[in-house]
C-alpha positions in Angstrom: -54.9 -16.2 -32.6 -51.4 -17.3 -32.5 -49.5 -16.5 -29.1 -46.7 -14.0 -29.4 -43.2 -15.3 -29.6 -41.1 -14.9 -26.5 -38.8 -12.1 -26.7 -35.1 -13.0 -27.3 -33.0 -13.1 -24.0 -30.9 -10.1 -23.7 -27.1 -10.6 -23.8 -25.7 -10.3 -20.5 -22.2 -11.3 -20.8 -19.0 -9.4 -20.7 -19.1 -6.3 -22.9 -22.5 -7.0 -24.0 -25.0 -3.9 -24.5 -27.1 -5.1 -21.5 -23.9 -5.3 -19.3 -22.8 -1.8 -20.4 -26.1 -0.2 -20.0 -26.7 -1.7 -16.5 -23.5 -0.8 -14.9 -21.3 2.3 -15.3 -18.3 0.3 -14.7 -18.6 -1.2 -18.2 -18.0 2.1 -19.9 -15.2 2.9 -17.0 -13.4 -0.3 -18.1 -13.5 0.6 -21.9 -12.2 4.1 -21.1 -9.4 2.7 -19.0 -8.5 0.4 -21.9 -8.5 3.2 -24.2 -6.2 5.3 -22.2 -3.8 2.5 -21.7 -3.8 1.9 -25.6 -3.1 5.7 -26.2 -0.2 5.7 -23.5 1.3 2.6 -25.1 0.9 4.0 -28.5 2.7 7.4 -27.6 5.8 5.3 -25.9 5.7 2.4 -28.0 9.1 3.2 -29.4 10.9 3.4 -26.1 9.0 0.5 -24.7 10.0 -1.8 -27.5 13.7 -0.9 -27.1 13.5 -1.5 -23.4 11.5 -4.7 -23.8 14.2 -5.9 -26.3 17.0 -5.3 -23.7 15.0 -7.4 -21.1 14.7 -10.2 -23.8 18.6 -10.0 -24.4 20.0 -9.1 -21.0 18.6 -11.8 -18.7 20.4 -10.7 -15.6 18.6 -7.3 -15.9 15.5 -9.3 -15.3 17.1 -10.6 -12.1 18.2 -7.1 -11.2 14.7 -5.8 -11.5 13.2 -8.9 -9.7 15.3 -8.4 -6.7 15.1 -4.8 -6.4 11.2 -5.2 -6.7 11.0 -7.9 -4.0 13.1 -5.8 -1.7 11.1 -2.6 -1.9 7.9 -4.7 -2.1 8.5 -6.1 1.2 8.4 -2.5 2.9 5.2 -1.8 0.7 3.5 -5.0 2.3 4.7 -3.8 6.0 3.1 -0.6 5.6 -0.2 -2.0 3.9 -0.5 -4.6 6.7 -0.9 -1.6 9.2 -3.6 -0.1 7.0 -5.5 -3.7 6.8 -5.6 -3.7 10.5 -7.2 -0.2 10.9 -9.5 -0.8 8.1 -10.6 -4.4 8.9 -10.9 -3.5 12.8 -12.2 -0.1 12.9 -13.6 0.4 9.3 -11.6 3.5 8.9 -9.9 4.2 5.6 -6.8 5.9 6.7 -5.8 8.4 4.2 -2.9 9.8 6.0 -1.1 6.3 6.0 1.6 7.5 3.9 2.3 10.6 5.8 2.9 8.2 8.8 5.6 6.6 6.6 7.2 9.8 5.6 7.3 10.7 9.3 9.2 7.5 10.4 11.5 8.3 7.3 12.2 11.9 8.8 13.0 10.5 12.1 16.0 8.4 10.5 16.8 11.3 8.4 17.0 13.5 11.6 19.5 11.0 13.4 21.6 10.8 10.3 22.0 14.6 10.1 23.0 14.7 13.7 25.8 11.8 13.3 23.6 8.9 14.5 23.3 5.9 12.6 19.8 5.8 11.0 19.2 2.2 12.2 19.0 3.5 15.6 15.8 5.3 14.2 13.9 2.0 13.8 13.0 1.4 17.6 12.7 5.3 18.1 10.4 5.5 15.2 8.2 2.7 16.5 7.9 4.1 20.0 7.3 7.7 18.8 4.8 6.9 16.0 3.0 4.4 18.6 2.4 7.5 20.8 1.8 9.7 18.1 -1.0 7.4 16.7 -2.6 7.2 20.1 -2.8 11.1 20.3 -4.2 11.2 16.8 -6.9 8.7 17.9 -7.9 10.6 21.0 -7.9 13.9 19.2 -9.6 13.1 15.9 -10.3 9.4 15.1 -12.4 8.6 18.3 -14.9 11.3 17.2 -15.3 10.0 13.9 -15.0 6.2 14.0 -18.9 6.0 14.2 -19.7 8.4 11.5 -20.3 7.9 8.0 -17.5 7.0 5.5 -17.3 10.5 4.1 -16.6 11.9 7.5 -13.6 9.6 8.3 -12.2 10.3 4.8 -12.2 14.0 5.4 -10.8 13.8 8.9 -7.6 11.6 7.8 -7.2 13.5 4.6 -7.1 16.7 6.9 -4.7 15.0 9.1 -2.4 14.1 6.0 -2.5 17.7 4.7 -1.5 19.2 8.1 1.3 16.5 8.6 2.6 17.4 4.8 2.7 21.1 5.6 4.3 20.5 9.1 7.1 18.4 7.7 7.9 20.9 5.0 7.9 23.7 7.4 10.4 21.7 9.6 12.7 19.9 6.9 11.9 21.9 3.8 10.7 20.6 0.3 14.0 19.1 -0.8 14.4 15.3 -1.5 16.3 13.7 1.3 17.7 10.3 2.1 19.4 8.8 5.1 22.7 6.9 4.2 23.2 3.7 6.0 26.8 3.2 4.9 26.4 -0.4 4.1 28.2 -1.6 0.7 26.8 -2.7 -2.5 27.7 -6.2 -3.8 28.1 -7.6 -7.2 27.3 -11.1 -8.0 28.4 -13.1 -11.1 26.1 -15.7 -12.4 26.2 -17.4 -15.7 28.3 -14.9 -17.3 26.2 -12.0 -16.0 26.7 -9.8 -13.3 24.2 -8.0 -11.3 24.3 -5.8 -8.0 22.4 -5.3 -5.0 22.7 -3.2 -2.1 23.1 -4.6 1.3 20.8 -2.4 3.1 18.1 -3.5 0.6 18.6 -7.1 1.7 18.9 -6.1 5.5 15.5 -4.0 5.1 13.9 -7.2 3.6 14.9 -9.2 6.5 13.8 -6.6 8.9 10.5 -6.3 7.2 10.0 -10.1 7.7 11.1 -10.0 11.4 8.5 -7.2 12.0 5.7 -8.9 10.3 6.5 -12.1 12.2 6.4 -10.2 15.6 3.0 -8.7 14.7 1.5 -11.8 13.7 2.9 -13.5 16.9 1.4 -10.6 18.9 -2.1 -10.9 17.2 -2.2 -14.7 17.9 -0.5 -15.1 21.4 -1.4 -11.8 23.3 -4.4 -10.8 25.1 -4.7 -7.6 23.1 -4.1 -9.4 20.0 -6.9 -11.6 20.8 -9.2 -8.7 21.7 -8.2 -7.0 18.5 -9.3 -10.1 16.5 -12.5 -10.5 18.4 -13.4 -6.6 17.8 -12.7 -7.1 14.1 -15.4 -9.9 14.0 -18.0 -8.3 16.1 -17.6 -5.2 18.0 -21.0 -5.4 19.7 -20.4 -8.9 21.0 -16.8 -8.0 22.0 -18.2 -5.1 24.3 -20.8 -7.5 25.7 -17.9 -10.0 26.7 -16.3 -7.2 28.5 -13.7 -6.0 26.1 -12.9 -2.3 26.2 -13.5 -1.7 22.4 -12.3 2.0 22.6 -9.0 0.9 24.0 -8.7 -1.7 21.4 -9.4 0.8 18.6 -6.8 3.2 20.2 -4.1 0.5 20.2 -5.0 -0.7 16.6 -4.7 2.9 15.2 -1.3 3.3 17.2 0.2 -0.2 16.1 -0.6 0.8 12.6 1.1 4.2 13.0 4.2 2.4 14.5 4.4 0.0 11.6 4.2 2.7 9.1 7.2 4.5 11.1 9.2 1.4 11.0 8.5 1.2 7.3 9.4 4.9 6.8 12.9 4.4 8.4 13.9 1.4 5.9 12.5 3.6 3.0 14.6 6.6 4.1 17.8 4.3 3.9 17.1 2.7 0.7 15.0 5.4 -1.3 14.1 9.0 -0.9 11.7 11.0 1.2 10.0 14.2 0.8 7.2 16.0 2.7 4.6 15.5 -0.4 5.7 12.0 -1.0 3.1 10.4 1.5 0.3 10.1 -1.0 2.1 7.7 -3.3 2.6 5.5 -0.2 -0.9 5.7 0.7 -2.0 4.8 -2.8 0.2 1.7 -2.8 -1.2 0.5 0.6 -4.7 0.9 -0.7 -3.8 -1.2 -3.8 -2.5 -3.9 -1.8 -5.2 -4.1 0.9 -7.9 -3.7 -1.8 -6.5 -6.7 -3.9 -5.6 -8.8 -0.8 -8.6 -8.3 1.4 -8.7 -8.0 5.2 -7.1 -10.5 7.5 -5.1 -12.1 4.8 -1.5 -11.6 5.6 -0.2 -13.9 2.9 -2.2 -12.0 0.3 -1.0 -8.7 1.5 2.7 -10.1 1.3 2.2 -11.4 -2.2 0.3 -8.1 -3.4 3.1 -6.1 -1.9 5.9 -8.0 -3.5 3.9 -8.1 -6.8 3.6 -4.3 -6.6 7.2 -3.6 -6.1 8.2 -5.9 -8.9 5.6 -4.2 -11.3 6.9 -0.8 -10.4 10.4 -1.8 -11.2 9.4 -3.2 -14.5 7.1 -0.3 -15.5 9.8 2.1 -14.4 12.4 0.4 -16.8 10.1 -0.4 -19.7 8.0 2.7 -19.7 10.3 5.2 -18.2 10.8 6.5 -14.6 8.0 9.1 -15.5 5.4 6.4 -15.6 6.5 4.6 -12.4 4.2 6.4 -10.2 1.5 6.3 -12.8 1.6 2.5 -12.5 0.5 2.4 -9.0 -2.5 4.7 -9.8 -3.3 2.7 -12.8 -3.1 -0.6 -10.7 -5.5 0.8 -8.0 -8.1 1.8 -10.7 -7.8 -1.7 -12.3 -8.3 -3.4 -9.0 -11.2 -1.1 -8.1 -12.9 -1.9 -11.5 -12.3 -5.7 -11.1 -13.9 -5.6 -7.6 -16.8 -3.8 -9.0 -17.4 -6.3 -11.9 -17.0 -9.0 -9.5 -19.6 -7.5 -6.9 -22.0 -6.6 -9.9 -21.8 -10.3 -11.2 -22.6 -11.5 -7.6 -25.4 -9.2 -7.2 -26.8 -10.4 -10.6 -26.7 -13.8 -9.3 -28.5 -13.2 -6.0 -31.1 -11.3 -7.9 
């Protein structure tokens, strides 16, 4: 009796039936591709017109690139604070954006009272550091050892309370803190483009603050304790490190970084009590794409996100600028899930 023929190996490649059946992310990816195609079809006329403008007017590309880099540096600064909290404490801080908006309202309050908003930078850093320490003692300390869902609910609750508090104090209107710095026009190769000095100043301040944080993490005893706790909290406790104090300092440092970013955003952009969610999503996109402890990756991802937002706002319209952030978060999560599933299959 002839031996039965061995069954043909199942296709396991990308978009194969076995891949789609074995993991839900296959269908998710197909759904995302379909949604993107529908959106592009609906706005194809406007998108084609704007893309034609970019092809003809090269100075418009420089304008969008500069604006994206300037605002992306602030995104990267806020995201680095989230990377610290996530990497050291394993807390997904959903109120990250609200801390940014709080810093912005500190600058706005000073501006409304006749004080230049630049003075809000040191004030926001000190105030938000103390505020972050208080939030850690009152809330975060109680959920840091709990499951992921508990910490998400806790930080989400903090975000809602801060939103409503800012709304009651400052109102729901969109506000800005004018720096008074002029706008420069540069002519290059027969084309002219403009940039605001406040954006360049904010870009340089972001670089200085990031450098200060890096030096602090490498040179100071607290920075070394933070790095040791991030690697192994139990071993750090055995070595005599007060991990609770390290956690409190890390969370407070994150709040201070967000406060500084908020001051800069208030001067070059606009703030509103309910705008925090968009800044939180941006930070999650950057950290998820770059990974923990990867400062160069955070910087590159932040700058890239800023440029992508500017281009999408110009090509697809301002209504789709925020949708680009959410879409990039979904794509990054899907990409991460695909890579994780491939590694899992290799191990099995």
